[in-house]
PyMOL Python script that loads the backbone (N, CA, C, O; Angstrom):
from pymol import cmd

cmd.read_pdbstr("""\
ATOM      1  N   MET A   1     122.042 115.406 122.178  1.00  0.00           N
ATOM      2  CA  MET A   1     123.195 116.721 122.911  1.00  0.00           C
ATOM      3  C   MET A   1     122.856 116.490 124.364  1.00  0.00           C
ATOM      4  O   MET A   1     121.854 115.943 124.823  1.00  0.00           O
ATOM      5  N   THR A   2     124.247 117.198 125.217  1.00  0.00           N
ATOM      6  CA  THR A   2     124.715 117.297 126.363  1.00  0.00           C
ATOM      7  C   THR A   2     124.794 118.592 126.292  1.00  0.00           C
ATOM      8  O   THR A   2     125.420 119.021 125.323  1.00  0.00           O
ATOM      9  N   LEU A   3     124.131 119.731 127.387  1.00  0.00           N
ATOM     10  CA  LEU A   3     124.357 120.660 127.703  1.00  0.00           C
ATOM     11  C   LEU A   3     124.922 120.970 129.549  1.00  0.00           C
ATOM     12  O   LEU A   3     124.285 120.767 130.583  1.00  0.00           O
ATOM     13  N   THR A   4     125.702 121.272 129.444  1.00  0.00           N
ATOM     14  CA  THR A   4     126.375 121.592 130.863  1.00  0.00           C
ATOM     15  C   THR A   4     126.525 123.109 131.500  1.00  0.00           C
ATOM     16  O   THR A   4     127.256 123.819 130.811  1.00  0.00           O
ATOM     17  N   MET A   5     126.205 123.488 132.193  1.00  0.00           N
ATOM     18  CA  MET A   5     126.585 125.259 132.607  1.00  0.00           C
ATOM     19  C   MET A   5     127.156 125.295 134.174  1.00  0.00           C
ATOM     20  O   MET A   5     126.623 125.147 135.275  1.00  0.00           O
ATOM     21  N   ASN A   6     128.371 125.538 133.760  1.00  0.00           N
ATOM     22  CA  ASN A   6     128.966 126.091 135.409  1.00  0.00           C
ATOM     23  C   ASN A   6     130.184 126.894 135.049  1.00  0.00           C
ATOM     24  O   ASN A   6     131.335 126.459 135.096  1.00  0.00           O
ATOM     25  N   ASN A   7     129.834 128.088 134.692  1.00  0.00           N
ATOM     26  CA  ASN A   7     130.907 129.414 134.347  1.00  0.00           C
ATOM     27  C   ASN A   7     130.982 129.233 132.848  1.00  0.00           C
ATOM     28  O   ASN A   7     131.263 130.251 132.217  1.00  0.00           O
ATOM     29  N   LYS A   8     130.718 127.763 131.946  1.00  0.00           N
ATOM     30  CA  LYS A   8     131.275 127.606 130.942  1.00  0.00           C
ATOM     31  C   LYS A   8     130.324 126.661 129.955  1.00  0.00           C
ATOM     32  O   LYS A   8     129.958 125.593 130.446  1.00  0.00           O
ATOM     33  N   LEU A   9     130.029 126.876 129.017  1.00  0.00           N
ATOM     34  CA  LEU A   9     129.112 126.200 128.087  1.00  0.00           C
ATOM     35  C   LEU A   9     129.560 125.274 127.338  1.00  0.00           C
ATOM     36  O   LEU A   9     130.054 125.646 126.273  1.00  0.00           O
ATOM     37  N   THR A  10     129.534 123.625 127.674  1.00  0.00           N
ATOM     38  CA  THR A  10     129.709 122.948 127.111  1.00  0.00           C
ATOM     39  C   THR A  10     128.404 122.355 125.981  1.00  0.00           C
ATOM     40  O   THR A  10     127.312 122.078 126.478  1.00  0.00           O
ATOM     41  N   ILE A  11     128.617 122.197 124.490  1.00  0.00           N
ATOM     42  CA  ILE A  11     127.546 121.557 123.734  1.00  0.00           C
ATOM     43  C   ILE A  11     128.443 120.244 123.168  1.00  0.00           C
ATOM     44  O   ILE A  11     129.270 120.432 122.276  1.00  0.00           O
ATOM     45  N   THR A  12     128.258 119.098 123.657  1.00  0.00           N
ATOM     46  CA  THR A  12     128.432 117.992 122.962  1.00  0.00           C
ATOM     47  C   THR A  12     126.988 117.620 122.039  1.00  0.00           C
ATOM     48  O   THR A  12     125.815 117.643 122.412  1.00  0.00           O
ATOM     49  N   VAL A  13     127.564 117.280 120.711  1.00  0.00           N
ATOM     50  CA  VAL A  13     126.535 116.893 119.763  1.00  0.00           C
ATOM     51  C   VAL A  13     127.097 115.418 119.355  1.00  0.00           C
ATOM     52  O   VAL A  13     128.252 115.164 119.011  1.00  0.00           O
ATOM     53  N   GLU A  14     125.921 114.433 119.483  1.00  0.00           N
ATOM     54  CA  GLU A  14     126.332 112.929 119.113  1.00  0.00           C
ATOM     55  C   GLU A  14     126.160 112.947 118.004  1.00  0.00           C
ATOM     56  O   GLU A  14     125.571 113.945 117.591  1.00  0.00           O
ATOM     57  N   PRO A  15     126.604 111.802 116.895  1.00  0.00           N
ATOM     58  CA  PRO A  15     126.327 111.479 115.884  1.00  0.00           C
ATOM     59  C   PRO A  15     124.851 111.145 115.708  1.00  0.00           C
ATOM     60  O   PRO A  15     124.186 110.892 116.712  1.00  0.00           O
ATOM     61  N   GLU A  16     124.241 111.126 114.378  1.00  0.00           N
ATOM     62  CA  GLU A  16     122.628 110.966 114.282  1.00  0.00           C
ATOM     63  C   GLU A  16     122.942 109.450 113.775  1.00  0.00           C
ATOM     64  O   GLU A  16     123.691 109.006 112.905  1.00  0.00           O
ATOM     65  N   GLY A  17     121.999 108.820 114.744  1.00  0.00           N
ATOM     66  CA  GLY A  17     121.630 107.035 114.622  1.00  0.00           C
ATOM     67  C   GLY A  17     121.315 107.087 113.068  1.00  0.00           C
ATOM     68  O   GLY A  17     121.014 107.997 112.296  1.00  0.00           O
ATOM     69  N   VAL A  18     121.478 105.972 112.964  1.00  0.00           N
ATOM     70  CA  VAL A  18     121.173 105.107 111.456  1.00  0.00           C
ATOM     71  C   VAL A  18     119.644 105.511 110.748  1.00  0.00           C
ATOM     72  O   VAL A  18     119.223 106.022 109.710  1.00  0.00           O
ATOM     73  N   GLU A  19     119.176 104.997 111.873  1.00  0.00           N
ATOM     74  CA  GLU A  19     117.352 105.147 111.902  1.00  0.00           C
ATOM     75  C   GLU A  19     117.141 106.626 111.087  1.00  0.00           C
ATOM     76  O   GLU A  19     116.719 106.815 109.946  1.00  0.00           O
ATOM     77  N   LEU A  20     117.580 107.563 112.070  1.00  0.00           N
ATOM     78  CA  LEU A  20     117.427 108.713 112.097  1.00  0.00           C
ATOM     79  C   LEU A  20     117.991 109.247 110.436  1.00  0.00           C
ATOM     80  O   LEU A  20     117.288 109.971 109.731  1.00  0.00           O
ATOM     81  N   THR A  21     118.708 108.981 110.211  1.00  0.00           N
ATOM     82  CA  THR A  21     119.674 109.332 108.785  1.00  0.00           C
ATOM     83  C   THR A  21     118.410 108.672 107.850  1.00  0.00           C
ATOM     84  O   THR A  21     117.711 109.405 107.151  1.00  0.00           O
ATOM     85  N   ARG A  22     118.254 107.568 107.903  1.00  0.00           N
ATOM     86  CA  ARG A  22     117.136 106.835 106.817  1.00  0.00           C
ATOM     87  C   ARG A  22     115.974 107.207 106.690  1.00  0.00           C
ATOM     88  O   ARG A  22     115.115 106.838 105.889  1.00  0.00           O
ATOM     89  N   ARG A  23     115.927 108.288 107.856  1.00  0.00           N
ATOM     90  CA  ARG A  23     114.167 108.391 107.832  1.00  0.00           C
ATOM     91  C   ARG A  23     114.108 110.064 107.292  1.00  0.00           C
ATOM     92  O   ARG A  23     113.234 110.651 106.655  1.00  0.00           O
ATOM     93  N   MET A  24     115.104 110.423 107.706  1.00  0.00           N
ATOM     94  CA  MET A  24     115.511 112.142 106.922  1.00  0.00           C
ATOM     95  C   MET A  24     115.657 112.144 105.288  1.00  0.00           C
ATOM     96  O   MET A  24     115.382 113.060 104.512  1.00  0.00           O
ATOM     97  N   LYS A  25     116.238 110.676 104.968  1.00  0.00           N
ATOM     98  CA  LYS A  25     116.436 110.718 104.236  1.00  0.00           C
ATOM     99  C   LYS A  25     115.285 110.692 102.817  1.00  0.00           C
ATOM    100  O   LYS A  25     115.171 111.279 101.741  1.00  0.00           O
ATOM    101  N   LEU A  26     114.632 109.727 103.522  1.00  0.00           N
ATOM    102  CA  LEU A  26     113.070 109.671 102.915  1.00  0.00           C
ATOM    103  C   LEU A  26     112.272 110.957 103.081  1.00  0.00           C
ATOM    104  O   LEU A  26     111.802 111.498 102.080  1.00  0.00           O
ATOM    105  N   TYR A  27     112.152 111.306 103.907  1.00  0.00           N
ATOM    106  CA  TYR A  27     111.568 112.615 104.201  1.00  0.00           C
ATOM    107  C   TYR A  27     111.973 113.564 103.159  1.00  0.00           C
ATOM    108  O   TYR A  27     111.091 113.854 102.350  1.00  0.00           O
ATOM    109  N   GLU A  28     113.441 114.259 102.970  1.00  0.00           N
ATOM    110  CA  GLU A  28     113.967 114.865 101.867  1.00  0.00           C
ATOM    111  C   GLU A  28     113.536 114.367 100.385  1.00  0.00           C
ATOM    112  O   GLU A  28     113.128 115.129  99.508  1.00  0.00           O
ATOM    113  N   ARG A  29     113.646 113.384 100.288  1.00  0.00           N
ATOM    114  CA  ARG A  29     112.962 112.793  98.862  1.00  0.00           C
ATOM    115  C   ARG A  29     111.540 113.218  98.481  1.00  0.00           C
ATOM    116  O   ARG A  29     111.154 113.738  97.434  1.00  0.00           O
ATOM    117  N   ASN A  30     110.731 112.814  99.774  1.00  0.00           N
ATOM    118  CA  ASN A  30     109.227 113.330  99.280  1.00  0.00           C
ATOM    119  C   ASN A  30     109.445 114.949  99.408  1.00  0.00           C
ATOM    120  O   ASN A  30     108.518 115.380  98.722  1.00  0.00           O
ATOM    121  N   GLN A  31     110.070 115.935  99.846  1.00  0.00           N
ATOM    122  CA  GLN A  31     110.482 117.154  99.856  1.00  0.00           C
ATOM    123  C   GLN A  31     110.664 117.490  98.471  1.00  0.00           C
ATOM    124  O   GLN A  31     109.853 118.258  97.952  1.00  0.00           O
ATOM    125  N   GLU A  32     111.603 117.026  97.810  1.00  0.00           N
ATOM    126  CA  GLU A  32     112.264 117.361  96.514  1.00  0.00           C
ATOM    127  C   GLU A  32     111.215 117.020  95.724  1.00  0.00           C
ATOM    128  O   GLU A  32     110.809 117.989  95.082  1.00  0.00           O
ATOM    129  N   TRP A  33     110.461 115.742  95.472  1.00  0.00           N
ATOM    130  CA  TRP A  33     109.269 115.385  94.803  1.00  0.00           C
ATOM    131  C   TRP A  33     108.219 116.519  94.836  1.00  0.00           C
ATOM    132  O   TRP A  33     107.850 116.862  93.713  1.00  0.00           O
ATOM    133  N   MET A  34     107.521 117.336  96.122  1.00  0.00           N
ATOM    134  CA  MET A  34     106.833 118.216  95.939  1.00  0.00           C
ATOM    135  C   MET A  34     107.767 119.716  95.442  1.00  0.00           C
ATOM    136  O   MET A  34     107.314 120.852  95.302  1.00  0.00           O
ATOM    137  N   SER A  35     108.804 119.365  95.301  1.00  0.00           N
ATOM    138  CA  SER A  35     109.866 121.015  95.378  1.00  0.00           C
ATOM    139  C   SER A  35     109.354 120.604  93.564  1.00  0.00           C
ATOM    140  O   SER A  35     108.422 121.259  93.096  1.00  0.00           O
ATOM    141  N   GLU A  36     109.874 119.774  92.888  1.00  0.00           N
ATOM    142  CA  GLU A  36     110.112 119.342  91.481  1.00  0.00           C
ATOM    143  C   GLU A  36     108.835 119.316  90.966  1.00  0.00           C
ATOM    144  O   GLU A  36     108.832 119.771  89.822  1.00  0.00           O
ATOM    145  N   HIS A  37     107.405 118.855  91.470  1.00  0.00           N
ATOM    146  CA  HIS A  37     106.073 118.836  90.519  1.00  0.00           C
ATOM    147  C   HIS A  37     104.896 119.370  91.253  1.00  0.00           C
ATOM    148  O   HIS A  37     103.858 119.362  90.592  1.00  0.00           O
ATOM    149  N   GLY A  38     104.800 119.901  92.646  1.00  0.00           N
ATOM    150  CA  GLY A  38     103.991 120.264  93.232  1.00  0.00           C
ATOM    151  C   GLY A  38     103.376 121.621  92.791  1.00  0.00           C
ATOM    152  O   GLY A  38     102.405 121.949  93.473  1.00  0.00           O
ATOM    153  N   VAL A  39     103.670 122.348  91.955  1.00  0.00           N
ATOM    154  CA  VAL A  39     102.860 123.565  91.778  1.00  0.00           C
ATOM    155  C   VAL A  39     101.432 123.199  91.351  1.00  0.00           C
ATOM    156  O   VAL A  39     100.417 123.652  91.880  1.00  0.00           O
ATOM    157  N   PRO A  40     101.473 122.291  90.292  1.00  0.00           N
ATOM    158  CA  PRO A  40      99.647 121.992  90.075  1.00  0.00           C
ATOM    159  C   PRO A  40      98.763 121.883  91.502  1.00  0.00           C
ATOM    160  O   PRO A  40      97.626 122.316  91.696  1.00  0.00           O
ATOM    161  N   LEU A  41      99.391 121.372  92.172  1.00  0.00           N
ATOM    162  CA  LEU A  41      98.685 121.007  93.378  1.00  0.00           C
ATOM    163  C   LEU A  41      98.310 122.406  94.308  1.00  0.00           C
ATOM    164  O   LEU A  41      97.436 122.383  95.175  1.00  0.00           O
ATOM    165  N   TYR A  42      98.877 123.257  94.078  1.00  0.00           N
ATOM    166  CA  TYR A  42      98.064 124.755  94.713  1.00  0.00           C
ATOM    167  C   TYR A  42      96.810 124.833  93.865  1.00  0.00           C
ATOM    168  O   TYR A  42      96.008 125.316  94.664  1.00  0.00           O
ATOM    169  N   ASP A  43      96.277 124.682  92.933  1.00  0.00           N
ATOM    170  CA  ASP A  43      95.477 124.946  91.900  1.00  0.00           C
ATOM    171  C   ASP A  43      94.114 124.048  92.064  1.00  0.00           C
ATOM    172  O   ASP A  43      92.944 124.429  92.101  1.00  0.00           O
ATOM    173  N   TYR A  44      94.820 122.344  92.173  1.00  0.00           N
ATOM    174  CA  TYR A  44      93.862 121.327  92.512  1.00  0.00           C
ATOM    175  C   TYR A  44      93.417 121.405  94.030  1.00  0.00           C
ATOM    176  O   TYR A  44      92.200 121.398  94.217  1.00  0.00           O
ATOM    177  N   TYR A  45      94.107 121.465  94.956  1.00  0.00           N
ATOM    178  CA  TYR A  45      93.893 121.551  96.457  1.00  0.00           C
ATOM    179  C   TYR A  45      94.021 122.629  97.058  1.00  0.00           C
ATOM    180  O   TYR A  45      94.805 122.421  97.984  1.00  0.00           O
ATOM    181  N   PRO A  46      93.612 123.925  97.057  1.00  0.00           N
ATOM    182  CA  PRO A  46      93.705 124.725  97.591  1.00  0.00           C
ATOM    183  C   PRO A  46      92.741 124.775  98.772  1.00  0.00           C
ATOM    184  O   PRO A  46      91.562 124.455  98.620  1.00  0.00           O
ATOM    185  N   GLY A  47      93.338 125.262 100.209  1.00  0.00           N
ATOM    186  CA  GLY A  47      92.833 124.854 101.486  1.00  0.00           C
ATOM    187  C   GLY A  47      93.003 123.804 101.946  1.00  0.00           C
ATOM    188  O   GLY A  47      92.321 123.632 102.956  1.00  0.00           O
ATOM    189  N   LYS A  48      93.851 122.671 101.567  1.00  0.00           N
ATOM    190  CA  LYS A  48      93.589 121.413 101.922  1.00  0.00           C
ATOM    191  C   LYS A  48      95.938 121.210 102.314  1.00  0.00           C
ATOM    192  O   LYS A  48      96.993 121.745 101.971  1.00  0.00           O
ATOM    193  N   TYR A  49      95.382 119.994 103.272  1.00  0.00           N
ATOM    194  CA  TYR A  49      96.904 119.567 103.535  1.00  0.00           C
ATOM    195  C   TYR A  49      97.307 118.371 102.457  1.00  0.00           C
ATOM    196  O   TYR A  49      96.758 117.278 102.323  1.00  0.00           O
ATOM    197  N   VAL A  50      98.251 118.829 101.850  1.00  0.00           N
ATOM    198  CA  VAL A  50      98.567 117.392 101.009  1.00  0.00           C
ATOM    199  C   VAL A  50     100.330 116.993 101.275  1.00  0.00           C
ATOM    200  O   VAL A  50     101.430 117.540 101.365  1.00  0.00           O
ATOM    201  N   VAL A  51      99.710 115.722 101.316  1.00  0.00           N
ATOM    202  CA  VAL A  51     100.949 114.582 101.797  1.00  0.00           C
ATOM    203  C   VAL A  51     101.373 113.628 100.586  1.00  0.00           C
ATOM    204  O   VAL A  51     100.633 112.930  99.892  1.00  0.00           O
ATOM    205  N   VAL A  52     102.940 113.802 100.505  1.00  0.00           N
ATOM    206  CA  VAL A  52     103.518 113.039  99.609  1.00  0.00           C
ATOM    207  C   VAL A  52     104.363 112.048  99.962  1.00  0.00           C
ATOM    208  O   VAL A  52     105.223 112.351 100.789  1.00  0.00           O
ATOM    209  N   SER A  53     104.341 110.871  99.525  1.00  0.00           N
ATOM    210  CA  SER A  53     104.909 109.497  99.972  1.00  0.00           C
ATOM    211  C   SER A  53     105.221 108.865  98.908  1.00  0.00           C
ATOM    212  O   SER A  53     104.380 108.514  98.080  1.00  0.00           O
ATOM    213  N   GLU A  54     106.310 108.673  98.816  1.00  0.00           N
ATOM    214  CA  GLU A  54     106.866 107.877  97.350  1.00  0.00           C
ATOM    215  C   GLU A  54     106.336 108.219  95.954  1.00  0.00           C
ATOM    216  O   GLU A  54     106.064 107.436  95.044  1.00  0.00           O
ATOM    217  N   GLY A  55     106.250 109.514  95.976  1.00  0.00           N
ATOM    218  CA  GLY A  55     105.412 110.000  94.783  1.00  0.00           C
ATOM    219  C   GLY A  55     104.392 109.721  94.671  1.00  0.00           C
ATOM    220  O   GLY A  55     103.968 109.457  93.546  1.00  0.00           O
ATOM    221  N   GLU A  56     103.462 109.655  95.932  1.00  0.00           N
ATOM    222  CA  GLU A  56     101.783 109.506  95.687  1.00  0.00           C
ATOM    223  C   GLU A  56     101.316 110.749  96.146  1.00  0.00           C
ATOM    224  O   GLU A  56     101.983 111.207  97.073  1.00  0.00           O
ATOM    225  N   VAL A  57     100.173 111.566  95.693  1.00  0.00           N
ATOM    226  CA  VAL A  57      99.868 112.585  96.987  1.00  0.00           C
ATOM    227  C   VAL A  57      98.434 112.181  97.456  1.00  0.00           C
ATOM    228  O   VAL A  57      97.563 111.702  96.731  1.00  0.00           O
ATOM    229  N   PHE A  58      98.336 112.446  98.749  1.00  0.00           N
ATOM    230  CA  PHE A  58      97.430 112.275  99.394  1.00  0.00           C
ATOM    231  C   PHE A  58      96.932 113.966 100.008  1.00  0.00           C
ATOM    232  O   PHE A  58      97.648 114.943 100.226  1.00  0.00           O
ATOM    233  N   PHE A  59      95.419 113.796 100.160  1.00  0.00           N
ATOM    234  CA  PHE A  59      95.333 114.990 100.549  1.00  0.00           C
ATOM    235  C   PHE A  59      93.616 115.194 101.447  1.00  0.00           C
ATOM    236  O   PHE A  59      92.681 114.493 101.062  1.00  0.00           O
ATOM    237  N   ALA A  60      93.433 116.109 102.505  1.00  0.00           N
ATOM    238  CA  ALA A  60      92.769 115.939 103.564  1.00  0.00           C
ATOM    239  C   ALA A  60      92.591 117.542 104.240  1.00  0.00           C
ATOM    240  O   ALA A  60      93.571 118.268 104.408  1.00  0.00           O
ATOM    241  N   ASP A  61      91.209 117.950 104.587  1.00  0.00           N
ATOM    242  CA  ASP A  61      91.188 119.203 105.121  1.00  0.00           C
ATOM    243  C   ASP A  61      91.853 119.404 106.374  1.00  0.00           C
ATOM    244  O   ASP A  61      92.209 120.529 106.727  1.00  0.00           O
ATOM    245  N   ASP A  62      92.089 118.105 107.248  1.00  0.00           N
ATOM    246  CA  ASP A  62      93.011 118.491 107.982  1.00  0.00           C
ATOM    247  C   ASP A  62      94.741 117.001 107.978  1.00  0.00           C
ATOM    248  O   ASP A  62      94.865 115.913 107.416  1.00  0.00           O
ATOM    249  N   ARG A  63      95.558 117.706 108.782  1.00  0.00           N
ATOM    250  CA  ARG A  63      96.869 117.237 108.451  1.00  0.00           C
ATOM    251  C   ARG A  63      96.964 115.784 108.794  1.00  0.00           C
ATOM    252  O   ARG A  63      97.861 115.201 108.185  1.00  0.00           O
ATOM    253  N   GLN A  64      96.254 115.053 109.624  1.00  0.00           N
ATOM    254  CA  GLN A  64      96.523 113.831 110.521  1.00  0.00           C
ATOM    255  C   GLN A  64      95.398 113.098 109.579  1.00  0.00           C
ATOM    256  O   GLN A  64      95.534 111.875 109.624  1.00  0.00           O
ATOM    257  N   GLU A  65      94.227 113.570 108.664  1.00  0.00           N
ATOM    258  CA  GLU A  65      93.566 112.872 108.116  1.00  0.00           C
ATOM    259  C   GLU A  65      94.243 112.510 106.709  1.00  0.00           C
ATOM    260  O   GLU A  65      94.046 111.526 105.995  1.00  0.00           O
ATOM    261  N   ALA A  66      95.184 113.708 106.510  1.00  0.00           N
ATOM    262  CA  ALA A  66      95.596 113.383 105.400  1.00  0.00           C
ATOM    263  C   ALA A  66      97.020 112.208 105.090  1.00  0.00           C
ATOM    264  O   ALA A  66      97.336 111.456 104.168  1.00  0.00           O
ATOM    265  N   LYS A  67      97.575 112.570 106.392  1.00  0.00           N
ATOM    266  CA  LYS A  67      98.518 111.247 106.793  1.00  0.00           C
ATOM    267  C   LYS A  67      98.199 110.298 106.818  1.00  0.00           C
ATOM    268  O   LYS A  67      99.086 109.530 106.445  1.00  0.00           O
ATOM    269  N   ARG A  68      97.021 109.675 107.166  1.00  0.00           N
ATOM    270  CA  ARG A  68      96.512 108.760 107.378  1.00  0.00           C
ATOM    271  C   ARG A  68      96.838 107.601 106.241  1.00  0.00           C
ATOM    272  O   ARG A  68      97.573 106.624 106.385  1.00  0.00           O
ATOM    273  N   PRO A  69      96.024 108.019 104.982  1.00  0.00           N
ATOM    274  CA  PRO A  69      96.319 107.181 103.881  1.00  0.00           C
ATOM    275  C   PRO A  69      97.713 106.930 103.488  1.00  0.00           C
ATOM    276  O   PRO A  69      98.189 105.971 102.880  1.00  0.00           O
ATOM    277  N   ALA A  70      98.241 107.930 103.934  1.00  0.00           N
ATOM    278  CA  ALA A  70      99.877 107.591 103.163  1.00  0.00           C
ATOM    279  C   ALA A  70     100.804 106.658 103.976  1.00  0.00           C
ATOM    280  O   ALA A  70     101.808 105.999 103.706  1.00  0.00           O
ATOM    281  N   ARG A  71     100.021 106.883 105.135  1.00  0.00           N
ATOM    282  CA  ARG A  71     100.995 105.860 106.334  1.00  0.00           C
ATOM    283  C   ARG A  71     100.321 104.154 106.004  1.00  0.00           C
ATOM    284  O   ARG A  71     100.944 103.094 106.067  1.00  0.00           O
ATOM    285  N   LYS A  72      99.158 104.327 105.720  1.00  0.00           N
ATOM    286  CA  LYS A  72      98.989 102.890 105.826  1.00  0.00           C
ATOM    287  C   LYS A  72      99.099 102.268 104.411  1.00  0.00           C
ATOM    288  O   LYS A  72      99.163 101.041 104.339  1.00  0.00           O
ATOM    289  N   THR A  73      99.131 103.177 103.030  1.00  0.00           N
ATOM    290  CA  THR A  73      99.983 102.864 101.989  1.00  0.00           C
ATOM    291  C   THR A  73     101.315 102.614 101.652  1.00  0.00           C
ATOM    292  O   THR A  73     101.846 101.727 100.982  1.00  0.00           O
ATOM    293  N   HIS A  74     101.786 103.682 102.321  1.00  0.00           N
ATOM    294  CA  HIS A  74     103.822 103.541 102.699  1.00  0.00           C
ATOM    295  C   HIS A  74     104.119 103.452 104.027  1.00  0.00           C
ATOM    296  O   HIS A  74     104.791 104.355 104.527  1.00  0.00           O
ATOM    297  N   PRO A  75     103.742 102.522 104.705  1.00  0.00           N
ATOM    298  CA  PRO A  75     104.288 102.146 106.092  1.00  0.00           C
ATOM    299  C   PRO A  75     105.801 102.258 106.362  1.00  0.00           C
ATOM    300  O   PRO A  75     106.130 102.147 107.543  1.00  0.00           O
ATOM    301  N   ASP A  76     106.678 102.440 105.541  1.00  0.00           N
ATOM    302  CA  ASP A  76     107.897 102.519 105.849  1.00  0.00           C
ATOM    303  C   ASP A  76     108.754 103.847 105.444  1.00  0.00           C
ATOM    304  O   ASP A  76     109.963 104.061 105.534  1.00  0.00           O
ATOM    305  N   ASP A  77     107.467 104.825 104.864  1.00  0.00           N
ATOM    306  CA  ASP A  77     108.230 106.103 104.216  1.00  0.00           C
ATOM    307  C   ASP A  77     107.725 107.004 105.281  1.00  0.00           C
ATOM    308  O   ASP A  77     107.003 106.682 106.225  1.00  0.00           O
ATOM    309  N   LYS A  78     108.261 108.317 104.968  1.00  0.00           N
ATOM    310  CA  LYS A  78     108.394 109.334 105.935  1.00  0.00           C
ATOM    311  C   LYS A  78     107.868 110.475 105.000  1.00  0.00           C
ATOM    312  O   LYS A  78     108.562 111.095 104.195  1.00  0.00           O
ATOM    313  N   PRO A  79     106.378 110.674 105.262  1.00  0.00           N
ATOM    314  CA  PRO A  79     105.894 111.413 104.344  1.00  0.00           C
ATOM    315  C   PRO A  79     106.163 112.771 104.391  1.00  0.00           C
ATOM    316  O   PRO A  79     106.758 113.105 105.416  1.00  0.00           O
ATOM    317  N   PHE A  80     105.866 113.831 103.461  1.00  0.00           N
ATOM    318  CA  PHE A  80     106.309 115.283 103.541  1.00  0.00           C
ATOM    319  C   PHE A  80     104.835 115.693 103.600  1.00  0.00           C
ATOM    320  O   PHE A  80     103.983 114.974 103.078  1.00  0.00           O
ATOM    321  N   VAL A  81     104.481 116.955 104.293  1.00  0.00           N
ATOM    322  CA  VAL A  81     103.229 117.166 104.717  1.00  0.00           C
ATOM    323  C   VAL A  81     103.190 118.865 104.307  1.00  0.00           C
ATOM    324  O   VAL A  81     104.184 119.486 104.684  1.00  0.00           O
ATOM    325  N   ILE A  82     102.365 119.483 103.734  1.00  0.00           N
ATOM    326  CA  ILE A  82     102.377 121.145 103.299  1.00  0.00           C
ATOM    327  C   ILE A  82     100.714 121.461 103.644  1.00  0.00           C
ATOM    328  O   ILE A  82      99.790 120.652 103.732  1.00  0.00           O
ATOM    329  N   TYR A  83     100.707 122.617 103.767  1.00  0.00           N
ATOM    330  CA  TYR A  83      99.149 123.271 103.496  1.00  0.00           C
ATOM    331  C   TYR A  83      99.299 123.979 102.718  1.00  0.00           C
ATOM    332  O   TYR A  83     100.238 124.774 102.751  1.00  0.00           O
ATOM    333  N   LEU A  84      98.224 123.926 101.525  1.00  0.00           N
ATOM    334  CA  LEU A  84      98.319 124.794 100.487  1.00  0.00           C
ATOM    335  C   LEU A  84      97.162 125.936 100.468  1.00  0.00           C
ATOM    336  O   LEU A  84      96.132 125.796  99.810  1.00  0.00           O
ATOM    337  N   PRO A  85      97.349 126.699 100.996  1.00  0.00           N
ATOM    338  CA  PRO A  85      97.107 128.169 101.407  1.00  0.00           C
ATOM    339  C   PRO A  85      95.400 128.722 100.295  1.00  0.00           C
ATOM    340  O   PRO A  85      95.727 128.841  99.114  1.00  0.00           O
ATOM    341  N   LYS A  86      94.533 128.891 100.425  1.00  0.00           N
ATOM    342  CA  LYS A  86      93.331 129.165  99.562  1.00  0.00           C
ATOM    343  C   LYS A  86      93.794 130.120  98.874  1.00  0.00           C
ATOM    344  O   LYS A  86      93.810 129.958  97.654  1.00  0.00           O
ATOM    345  N   GLU A  87      94.306 131.396  99.444  1.00  0.00           N
ATOM    346  CA  GLU A  87      94.816 132.720  98.160  1.00  0.00           C
ATOM    347  C   GLU A  87      96.211 132.280  98.050  1.00  0.00           C
ATOM    348  O   GLU A  87      96.996 131.675  98.781  1.00  0.00           O
ATOM    349  N   LYS A  88      96.246 132.912  96.619  1.00  0.00           N
ATOM    350  CA  LYS A  88      97.643 132.772  96.077  1.00  0.00           C
ATOM    351  C   LYS A  88      98.172 134.092  96.534  1.00  0.00           C
ATOM    352  O   LYS A  88      97.560 135.156  96.630  1.00  0.00           O
ATOM    353  N   TYR A  89      99.540 133.801  96.823  1.00  0.00           N
ATOM    354  CA  TYR A  89      99.882 135.256  97.117  1.00  0.00           C
ATOM    355  C   TYR A  89     101.769 135.164  96.982  1.00  0.00           C
ATOM    356  O   TYR A  89     102.193 134.359  97.811  1.00  0.00           O
ATOM    357  N   GLU A  90     102.771 135.735  96.232  1.00  0.00           N
ATOM    358  CA  GLU A  90     104.232 135.438  96.427  1.00  0.00           C
ATOM    359  C   GLU A  90     104.578 135.396  97.940  1.00  0.00           C
ATOM    360  O   GLU A  90     103.909 136.039  98.749  1.00  0.00           O
ATOM    361  N   ARG A  91     106.066 134.315  98.459  1.00  0.00           N
ATOM    362  CA  ARG A  91     106.658 134.095  99.170  1.00  0.00           C
ATOM    363  C   ARG A  91     107.926 134.505  98.815  1.00  0.00           C
ATOM    364  O   ARG A  91     108.419 134.302  97.705  1.00  0.00           O
ATOM    365  N   THR A  92     108.459 135.067  99.714  1.00  0.00           N
ATOM    366  CA  THR A  92     110.191 135.396  99.773  1.00  0.00           C
ATOM    367  C   THR A  92     110.549 134.412 101.207  1.00  0.00           C
ATOM    368  O   THR A  92     110.220 134.491 102.390  1.00  0.00           O
ATOM    369  N   TYR A  93     111.364 133.504 100.436  1.00  0.00           N
ATOM    370  CA  TYR A  93     112.262 132.909 102.152  1.00  0.00           C
ATOM    371  C   TYR A  93     113.808 133.317 101.476  1.00  0.00           C
ATOM    372  O   TYR A  93     114.462 133.196 100.440  1.00  0.00           O
ATOM    373  N   ALA A  94     113.889 134.005 103.145  1.00  0.00           N
ATOM    374  CA  ALA A  94     115.304 134.145 103.061  1.00  0.00           C
ATOM    375  C   ALA A  94     116.174 133.253 103.998  1.00  0.00           C
ATOM    376  O   ALA A  94     115.588 132.794 104.979  1.00  0.00           O
ATOM    377  N   GLY A  95     117.245 133.002 103.864  1.00  0.00           N
ATOM    378  CA  GLY A  95     118.037 132.156 103.949  1.00  0.00           C
ATOM    379  C   GLY A  95     119.497 132.124 104.713  1.00  0.00           C
ATOM    380  O   GLY A  95     120.190 131.107 104.677  1.00  0.00           O
TER     381      GLY A  95
END
""", "prot")
cmd.dss("prot")
cmd.show_as("cartoon", "prot")
cmd.util.cbc("prot")
cmd.orient("prot")
């Protein structure tokens, strides 16, 4: 992205690269898996970081510790990471 300021604002957005597009699709696939299958994980892993990579679940107390085995097992994937709170409460997301 290019940003030029000289009494006018010019923003140029370059097309996404092939590799970025590929990685985003992998991440979105893992995010969708969590959306479809993740509800029971809130009961199993409260207070943990949960990582989904190629439909496989990894968890740990620390974000990086949870990602490490996912990256080792699926090095070409882009894992989805989420923290599952200990307390259950309803969330509303507005968009």
